C-alpha positions in Angstrom: -2.6 11.4 20.3 -5.5 11.0 18.2 -5.7 12.0 14.6 -8.8 14.1 13.2 -9.8 13.7 9.1 -13.2 15.0 8.3 -15.4 12.8 6.0 -14.6 15.6 2.8 -11.1 15.8 3.4 -11.8 11.7 3.9 -13.6 11.7 0.6 -10.8 13.4 -0.6 -7.4 11.4 -0.1 -9.8 8.2 -0.7 -10.2 9.6 -4.2 -6.7 9.7 -4.3 -5.4 6.8 -3.2 -7.7 4.9 -5.9 -5.8 6.9 -8.5 -3.3 5.7 -7.5 -1.2 8.2 -5.0 -0.5 5.7 -1.8 3.1 6.4 -0.4 3.7 4.4 -3.9 7.8 5.4 -4.2 8.9 5.1 -0.8 12.1 2.7 0.9 11.6 1.3 3.6 14.9 1.4 6.0 14.6 -1.7 6.1 15.7 -3.0 3.0 19.1 -4.3 4.5 19.4 -7.3 7.7 19.1 -5.2 10.4 21.2 -5.8 13.8 19.5 -7.3 17.1 20.0 -3.5 18.2 17.5 -1.5 16.1 14.2 -1.7 17.1 11.6 -2.6 14.2 8.9 -0.4 14.9 4.9 -1.5 14.4 2.2 -0.4 14.0 -1.6 -2.4 14.7 -4.1 -1.9 12.3 -7.7 -2.4 13.3 -8.2 -3.4 17.6 -11.0 -6.0 17.9 -10.8 -9.2 19.9 -8.0 -10.7 18.1 -6.1 -6.9 17.3 -6.1 -6.4 20.8 -4.6 -9.3 21.3 -2.1 -8.7 19.3 -1.3 -5.2 20.4 -0.5 -6.8 24.2 1.7 -9.5 22.7 3.7 -6.8 20.8 4.3 -4.8 23.6 5.8 -8.0 25.2 8.0 -8.1 22.0 12.2 -7.6 23.0 12.7 -5.4 20.1 9.9 -4.2 18.6 8.5 -0.7 19.9 5.4 -0.2 19.3 4.8 3.1 17.5 1.3 3.4 16.0 -2.8 2.4 16.2 -5.5 2.2 14.8 -9.7 1.9 15.1 -12.2 2.7 12.4 -13.9 3.3 15.7 -13.7 6.2 17.9 -14.3 4.5 21.3 -12.1 1.3 20.7 -9.4 3.2 19.4 -9.0 5.5 22.6 -9.4 2.5 24.7 -6.3 1.0 23.5 -4.3 4.1 23.0 -5.4 5.0 26.8 -3.4 1.5 27.6 -0.7 2.0 25.5 -0.2 5.6 26.7 0.1 4.2 29.8 3.9 2.6 28.9 6.8 4.1 27.8 7.1 5.8 24.8 3.9 7.9 22.6 2.3 6.1 20.3 0.8 8.0 17.8 -2.5 6.8 17.2 -5.9 7.5 14.4 -8.6 6.1 13.1 -7.8 6.3 9.3 -5.4 3.3 8.2 -3.5 5.3 5.9 -2.4 8.5 8.3 -0.1 5.2 9.7 1.4 3.4 6.3 2.0 6.9 5.2 4.6 7.5 8.5 7.8 7.2 7.7 8.5 5.9 11.7 7.0 2.5 10.5 8.3 -0.7 9.4 5.9 -3.2 9.5 2.2 -2.9 10.3 0.4 -6.0 11.8 -3.3 -6.3 9.9 -5.9 -7.0 12.5 -9.1 -5.6 10.2 -13.0 -6.9 8.3 -11.7 -9.6 6.0 -12.8 -7.1 3.6 -10.4 -4.6 4.4 -7.3 -7.5 4.4 -6.3 -7.1 0.1 -6.2 -3.2 0.1 -4.7 -2.7 3.3 -1.4 -5.3 3.1 -1.3 -3.6 -0.7 -0.7 -0.2 0.2 1.5 -1.4 2.8 4.3 -3.5 0.4 3.6 0.0 -1.6 4.2 1.6 1.7 7.4 0.2 1.8 5.7 -1.7 5.0 6.6 -5.6 6.0 2.8 -7.1 6.8 1.6 -9.3 9.7 -1.4 -10.3 8.1 -4.7 -11.7 9.9 -6.3 -14.8 8.9 -8.2 -15.6 5.8 -4.9 -13.5 3.6 -7.9 -12.0 1.6 -12.0 -11.6 1.4 -11.8 -13.0 -2.6 -9.2 -15.5 -4.2 -8.3 -12.9 -6.7 -7.0 -10.4 -4.6 -4.9 -12.8 -2.6 -3.4 -13.2 -5.3 -3.1 -9.5 -6.4 -1.4 -9.3 -3.1 1.2 -12.0 -2.8 2.3 -10.5 -5.7 2.6 -7.1 -4.2 5.1 -8.4 -1.4 6.9 -10.4 -4.7 7.2 -7.1 -6.9 8.2 -4.5 -3.8 10.4 -6.8 -1.6 8.6 -7.1 1.4 7.9 -10.0 4.3 4.6 -11.2 4.7 3.5 -13.2 7.3 -0.4 -14.9 7.6 -1.8 -15.4 10.6 -2.1 -19.4 10.8 -0.3 -20.2 13.7 -0.4 -23.5 13.7 2.7 -23.6 11.3 4.9 -22.0 14.5 3.5 -25.0 17.3 6.3 -26.6 16.5 4.3 -30.4 17.6 2.1 -30.1 14.7 5.8 -30.8 12.5 7.0 -33.5 15.2 3.5 -35.2 14.5 3.8 -34.8 11.2 6.9 -36.1 10.7 6.2 -39.1 13.1 3.7 -40.4 10.5 5.6 -39.7 7.6 8.8 -42.5 9.0 5.1 -44.0 9.0 4.5 -45.3 12.5 0.7 -45.2 11.1 0.3 -46.2 7.7 -0.1 -44.5 4.8 -2.2 -41.4 5.3 -5.7 -42.1 3.9 -7.6 -38.8 4.6 -7.9 -36.1 6.5 -10.8 -34.9 8.4 -10.6 -30.5 8.7 -13.5 -29.1 11.4 -14.3 -26.4 13.7 -17.6 -27.5 16.2 -18.3 -23.9 18.2 -21.3 -22.2 18.8 -22.8 -19.4 16.6 -25.7 -17.9 18.7 -28.3 -15.8 17.5 -26.9 -12.3 16.3 -30.8 -10.3 16.5 -32.3 -8.5 13.0 -33.4 -5.1 12.3 -34.4 -2.7 10.7 -31.8 -0.7 8.1 -29.8 1.2 10.7 -26.2 3.7 10.6 -23.3 3.1 12.5 -23.9 7.3 14.1 -20.3 7.3 16.4 -17.7 6.6 13.7 -17.3 7.0 10.0 -19.2 4.4 8.1 -17.6 5.1 5.0 -14.4 4.2 6.1 -15.6 1.2 8.5 -17.4 0.0 5.0 -14.3 0.8 2.5 -13.5 -1.3 -0.1 -17.3 -3.0 0.3 -20.1 -1.4 -0.8 -22.2 1.3 1.5 -25.2 -0.9 2.3 -27.4 -0.5 5.9 -26.8 -3.3 8.8 -29.3 -5.2 9.7 -27.4 -6.7 12.1 -27.6 -5.8 16.3 -24.0 -5.2 16.1 -21.6 -3.8 14.3 -18.7 -5.7 15.3 -17.3 -9.3 14.8 -21.3 -10.0 13.1 -19.8 -8.7 9.6 -18.5 -12.6 9.7 -21.4 -13.7 8.4 -22.4 -11.4 5.9 -20.7 -12.0 2.1 -20.1 -8.4 2.1 -17.1 -8.6 4.8 -16.8 -11.8 5.4 -17.1 -15.8 4.1 -18.6 -17.2 7.2 -16.6 -19.7 9.9 -15.4 -21.4 6.2 -13.0 -18.7 6.2 -12.6 -17.4 9.6 -11.3 -20.4 11.6 -12.2 -23.2 8.9 -8.9 -21.7 7.0 -7.1 -22.0 10.1 -8.1 -26.2 10.1 -7.4 -25.5 7.0 -4.6 -25.2 6.6 -2.8 -27.5 9.4 -4.8 -30.3 6.9 -2.9 -29.1 3.6 0.1 -29.6 6.3 -0.5 -32.6 7.5 -1.4 -33.8 3.4 1.2 -32.8 2.1 -0.9 -30.3 -0.6 1.5 -27.7 -1.8 -1.2 -27.6 -5.0 -4.3 -27.0 -5.3 -7.2 -29.8 -5.4 -8.3 -31.1 -8.6 -11.8 -29.8 -7.5 -14.2 -29.3 -5.2 -17.4 -28.9 -3.8 -19.2 -27.6 -0.8 -23.0 -27.9 0.6 -24.9 -26.9 3.9 -27.0 -23.3 5.5 -27.9 -22.0 7.8 -30.3 -24.0 10.2 -32.1 -23.4 14.3 -31.4 -20.0 14.0 -33.7 -17.0 11.9 -32.0 -13.5 12.0 -30.3 -12.0 10.1 -27.2 -13.3 8.7 -26.0 -14.5 5.3 -23.7 -17.2 5.9 -24.1 -21.2 6.6 -24.0 -22.2 9.9 -23.6 -26.0 9.4 -21.0 -26.7 5.7 -19.3 -29.0 4.4 -16.7 -29.2 2.2 -14.6 -31.5 0.0 -11.0 -31.1 -1.8 -10.1 -33.6 -3.9 -6.6 -33.3 -3.6 -6.0 -37.5 -5.2 -4.9 -39.9 -2.3 -5.4 -37.9 -0.1 -9.3 -35.6 0.2 -9.7 -33.3 3.0 -13.1 -33.0 5.1 -13.4 -29.2 6.2 -16.3 -29.5 8.1 -18.1 -26.0 10.1 -21.0 -27.0 12.7 -22.6 -23.8 14.3 -24.8 -25.5 16.8 -24.2 -27.2 19.9 -24.6 -30.8 20.2 -28.5 -30.9 20.5 -31.6 -28.3 21.1 -31.1 -26.2 24.0 -26.9 -27.8 25.0 -24.1 -26.2 25.9 -22.2 -28.8 24.8 -20.3 -29.5 21.3 -20.5 -32.8 19.0 -16.4 -33.8 18.4 -14.4 -35.9 17.0 -11.6 -37.5 19.0 -12.2 -35.2 21.1 -11.3 -32.7 18.8 -14.0 -29.3 18.5 -11.2 -27.6 16.2 -8.5 -29.0 14.5 -7.3 -32.0 12.1 -8.2 -36.2 12.2 -5.5 -37.7 9.7 -6.6 -40.3 9.6 -3.6 -43.7 8.4 -4.2 -46.9 8.2 -3.3 -47.9 11.9 -4.4 -45.3 14.2 -5.0 -41.1 13.0 -3.3 -38.3 14.3 -5.7 -35.6 16.5 -4.2 -32.3 17.1 -4.0 -29.0 16.5 -3.0 -26.4 19.6 -0.6 -30.3 20.8 -2.4 -32.9 20.0 -2.2 -37.6 19.8 -1.7 -39.7 18.3 -4.1 -42.7 18.6 -4.4 -46.7 17.3 -7.4 -47.7 15.8 -9.4 -49.2 18.2 -8.9 -45.7 19.5 -6.8 -46.0 22.3 -4.2 -43.4 22.9 0.0 -43.8 21.5 1.4 -40.3 22.0 0.9 -37.2 23.0 2.6 -33.8 21.1 2.3 -30.9 23.7 2.2 -27.7 21.6 1.8 -23.7 22.1 -0.7 -23.0 19.6 2.5 -21.0 17.5 2.8 -18.7 20.5 6.1 -17.1 18.6 4.0 -16.8 15.6 5.0 -13.2 16.2 8.3 -12.9 16.6 9.2 -14.9 13.6 7.8 -12.6 11.9 10.1 -9.4 13.0 12.6 -11.9 13.2 12.0 -12.3 9.3 11.7 -8.6 9.1 15.2 -8.3 10.6 16.4 -10.6 8.6 14.8 -9.8 4.7 14.7 -13.4 4.5 11.0 -15.0 3.7 12.2 -18.6 4.0 12.3 -18.2 7.5 9.1 -17.6 8.0 6.1 -20.7 9.6 3.9 -19.1 7.0 4.4 -17.5 3.7 1.8 -14.8 2.4 2.7 -18.0 -1.1 1.3 -20.5 1.5 -1.8 -18.3 3.7 -3.2 -17.4 -0.6 -2.5 -21.6 -0.7 -4.0 -21.9 2.4 -7.2 -19.4 1.7 -7.9 -19.7 -2.0 -9.2 -23.0 -1.6 -11.5 -21.7 1.5 -12.8 -19.0 0.0 -13.5 -21.1 -3.9 -15.9 -24.2 -1.0 -17.8 -20.6 -0.3 -18.4 -19.9 -3.7 -19.1 -23.6 -4.6 -22.3 -23.0 -2.0 -23.1 -19.7 -3.1 -23.6 -20.6 -7.0 -25.7 -24.0 -6.0 -29.2 -25.3 -5.3 -31.5 -27.3 -2.8 -30.5 -31.0 -2.9 -31.8 -33.9 -0.9 -29.9 -36.1 0.6 -30.0 -38.7 -2.2 -28.4 -36.2 -4.2 -26.0 -34.7 -1.9 -24.8 -38.7 -1.6 -25.0 -39.2 -5.4 -22.5 -35.7 -6.4 -20.1 -37.5 -3.5 -20.4 -40.6 -5.3 -16.8 -42.0 -5.4 -15.5 -39.9 -2.1 -16.2 -42.3 0.6 -14.6 -40.6 3.9 -16.8 -37.8 2.2 -20.2 -39.9 2.9 -18.8 -40.9 5.9 -18.7 -37.1 7.0 -22.5 -36.4 5.6 -23.2 -39.5 7.2 -22.5 -37.6 10.7 -23.7 -33.4 9.6 -27.1 -35.2 8.1 -27.4 -36.9 11.9 -26.6 -33.6 13.9 -28.9 -31.8 12.2 -32.0 -34.2 12.4 -30.8 -33.9 16.3 -32.0 -30.7 15.5 -35.3 -31.1 14.4 -34.1 -30.2 11.2 -35.7 -31.8 8.5 -33.5 -32.7 5.0 -36.7 -33.4 3.0 -38.2 -30.9 3.4 -35.7 -28.5 4.8 -33.3 -28.4 2.1 -29.8 -28.9 2.3 -27.6 -25.7 -0.5 -25.6 -28.3 -2.7 -23.0 -26.7 -4.5 -21.2 -27.3 -7.8 -18.2 -29.1 -8.1 -15.4 -26.4 -8.4 -12.0 -27.0 -11.2 -9.3 -24.6 -10.5 -5.7 -24.5 -12.3 -3.2 -25.8 -10.2 -2.1 -21.8 -9.8 -5.7 -21.0 -8.1 -5.7 -18.1 -10.6 -9.1 -18.9 -11.9 -11.7 -21.7 -12.2 -11.8 -23.3 -14.9 -15.1 -25.1 -14.8 -18.2 -25.2 -13.2 -20.7 -28.6 -13.1 -23.9 -29.3 -14.2 -25.3 -27.3 -17.7 -25.7 -23.6 -16.5 -23.1 -21.3 -18.3 -24.9 -18.4 -15.6 -23.2 -20.6 -12.5 -19.6 -20.3 -14.1 -19.7 -16.6 -14.8 -21.1 -16.4 -11.4 -18.4 -18.5 -9.4 -15.4 -16.4 -11.8 -17.7 -12.8 -11.2 -17.1 -14.2 -7.2 -13.4 -15.2 -7.5 -12.8 -11.6 -8.3 -15.2 -9.4 -5.9 -16.2 -6.4 -6.7 -14.4 -3.0 -4.9 -16.5 1.0 -4.4 -13.9 2.4 -7.1 -12.6 5.1 -4.6 -11.1 1.6 -3.1 -10.7 -0.3 -5.8 -7.4 -2.8 -6.5 -5.9 -2.6 -9.4 -4.8 -5.2 -12.3 -1.0 -3.6 -11.2 0.7 -3.1 -8.0 
């Protein structure tokens, strides 16, 4: 069953919702713990790569009934709706997420849209009495994440963040092994993601004509596309994403936080990087290194989007790892994400921890929806914000940065030896691709200091007051009036 909405009707509805007409007073049937015989009625909003996986998973979960699907692209929606219609029951399908949120037969929503829609949809859903499973990163800006946390609290909703590593028991077992002192003290953590990101092309400005592009943009500025493809490549533009630093980078940073016991914000952070080798329309860096200064256990967060060498299909790795964390300890290290191994300092394997990648993460959410106990969540919205916000801040550091020589970068990182070690490897990796960092400079971001609650940026290194103003502007972001987030949720 497809829901159609005219452009005029959409704009009228958007204006009303911007004025607070979202179904804020509606109460959920799931305000109390429920019996195991009651099906949890789920909707999936956003049916791209991850949303398609969620759709399949939801249809297989026991005690769950899929009741609605939504994607702004009618072609994508029709494909997934046909799959759903082949199963039992009737599934409502629409290109407008508000038509899902306003329905009384939806208990919870799974949101897998582009990042710029995460905050508004989560807040609307909470206001409408729906529980939420929200994909990573939690938000596109730090302020949005804070508003989402507040909305979940005010409206008493169960909200799970899509960092599945928290549901992989192998990570907790490895952490217990390390905390038991088997490897001595943790010295530092390397959170890394190495995956080739290829040329996304460059086109004269254009608009997709097969969907409501105004609705696709939603809170983001409605600007024409300059890339080849509409879908997925929105990650590489600041209006709709923050690059791989927050795309997959949140996964590995979240695991680093877990392993390091970092429950509070870092004391300060800085990023450096750039977009090298590839000449396309993308805005975000394909190579970025960020340093999170937690004092005793720093986290070095590194993204490489270029292969091991020119024309090579292989990627670099650390301890055989291309995505995950290396927890460096006094007497060895742990390397993993979806399972992993403990090694001694000579690289000999000591103990394995088989993992499943957190396959029960969605089931964990459904269980918490039933019990109404947010303490049962593997990755609560508070945890999601604590893992997403610092990485978003790292992109702000980069965006207010300046070109710098390798020596200037080493000077800025002085005092944090692991950062210098990773930068040396990062530098050699780029040199392998023919990048001369003396002439083709990296962007060195400003050191940012935040308050412990991640409520703001308190200080920016350097003497340019404009940098602090711009950092605070990016902290909150900009939203079109008809999709504006309010201070009060």
